[in-house]
N, C-alpha and C positions, 0 to 999 in steps of 0.2 A: 156523531156515528156509532161508541159502542153501542152505547145504550138502544139506537136504533136494532142493530146486530143482535143483540140481547132478546128482542121482541121478536124479530124476526125469527131467529133459531124456535124461541118455546110457540111460534105459532105453526112454523113448520114442524115442529115436535109433535103437535098437537090434532097436525093436521093428517102427517102418516102413520102414526101408531094405529094398532090396531086396540079395538076397545080394554083387550086383557092389558095391553103393554100401558095404555093410557093411567090406567088403575096404579100403573107402582113406578107413575115416574112422581120425585120426591123434590116441591118447589117451595121454595122458602123469596122470603120478601122482606129485602132492609130498610129502614127508617134511616137515612144517608142521615140526615140534621141530628138525629138523637146520638147516631151511632160516633161522629167526628163531636160532638158537645159532651158525649160521657165517657170515651175510648180512653184509657190510660194513656196512649199516645197522644193525643191530645191535651191532656193534661199536662204531661210532662213537654209539650211544644210551650202551651203558654208561659210556662212557668220558667221554661230558658228565654222566650222572648222577654218577658218580666225581669229577668235576671240582666240579660245583656243589654236594656235602654236604661236603668234603673239609673244609672249614672246622669243619663243626658237630662231625664227627669227631674232630678235633684237639683241638677244645674240650674235649670228653666224656672223651677220653685225658688231658687233661689233669686235668680233672675225678679221674677214677678213680686218677691215680696220687697224689694229693694227700689223697683218703679212704686210700689205700692207708700213706703217710706216715705219717696222723695215728693212723691203729692202730698201726704198728709202734713211735710213740714212745710212744701210750698204752701199749700192751705191756710194751716195754722202762721206762716210768717210771711205771708205777703205782703200786708201792708207795714211791717216793717221795717224791708227790704228796699233800698235801693233800686230805680229802673233796671240798671246793667245786672246785676244780680237778680229779680224775678225773670227778664229776661233770657239769662244764662242759665238758670234753671228749668226754664220751659222748656229750652234747648235740649239739656243734657235728658228730662223726661222724655222729650220726643224721641229723640234718638235712640234713646235705652227701650222704648215702647217700639220703635221701629226692626231693630235687633230683636228685643225678644219673640216678636211674630213671624219674621225672618227664622230665628234659630227652631220655633214651632214647628213651623209650617216644612223645615230642613227633617227634624226628626221625624216629623208624620210620616212623611214620605218614604223615609229610612225605614221607620218598621211595616211600613205595608210593603213595600219592598220584599221584609227581610220573612213578613208575614207569609205573602205567595209563594217565596224558595219553600218554607219550612211548610206549609199545606200542598205541594205538591211533592215532598216526599213524604210526609202525612198521607197521602193518600195512595202511595204505591205501599206503604206499611199495612194499609187496609184494604190492600186490595190480597196483599199474602196473606193479613191474618182472616179474610173473606176465602181465601182458596182452600187455605189450611183447615178451617171449620167445614166447610161444606164435603170437602173429604174425608174428614175425622166422622162426620155422620151420616153420611150417605144422603148429601144430595143430588139432585142430578142437575139443577136449575136454580140460580137465587138471582133476584134481581131485585134492581133498587132504586132507578128511577121511572121514567115515563111510564107508570102502572097508573091508568085511572080509577081502580079498587082494586085491592084486596081485601079479602076477610081476616080476621083475627087469626084465624087458625094459620097464616101464611104466615104471621109477622113473626121471624125470627133475631129480631134487632137485639133483645135481652139474652137471649142463647148467646148469641155471638162474641157481646160485649164479658159476659161470664166467661165464655172460652177463651177470650181476650186476655183479662185479667186473671189466668191461672195460669198462662202464659208468663 
């Protein structure tokens, strides 16, 4: 919706501008994927989430190693084990595997939820940075989605990233 308003606004600006006014418009286009990937805020977000979920990932790795060790022991010693020992070890490996899969899925869902929350915050920060950049550089209009074609002369992504890294 917000993107449509921008595109419609740009169309009205061009439609109702006199030839002299149209030449004075300063328009820029931003590559949103590049902006999100290369912005300092996105790097900080990524680091924050990695640190937040590092303990859970370490626990998962330890649990995975335990399962692997038990599987290797079972394969190595199965022939010398009694039937009840084999059955007990198989059951333990199966239970640990189920628990591992459940915890992995839960952690993944939690990570994705936190990532969505942080991305919403990041979008607000990026919008503020875009506004500050546009005002500082004198842009009348900056677009970033829904543009069918743009010439390289309109791409201001690198300039915006440099502006953001200075702040």
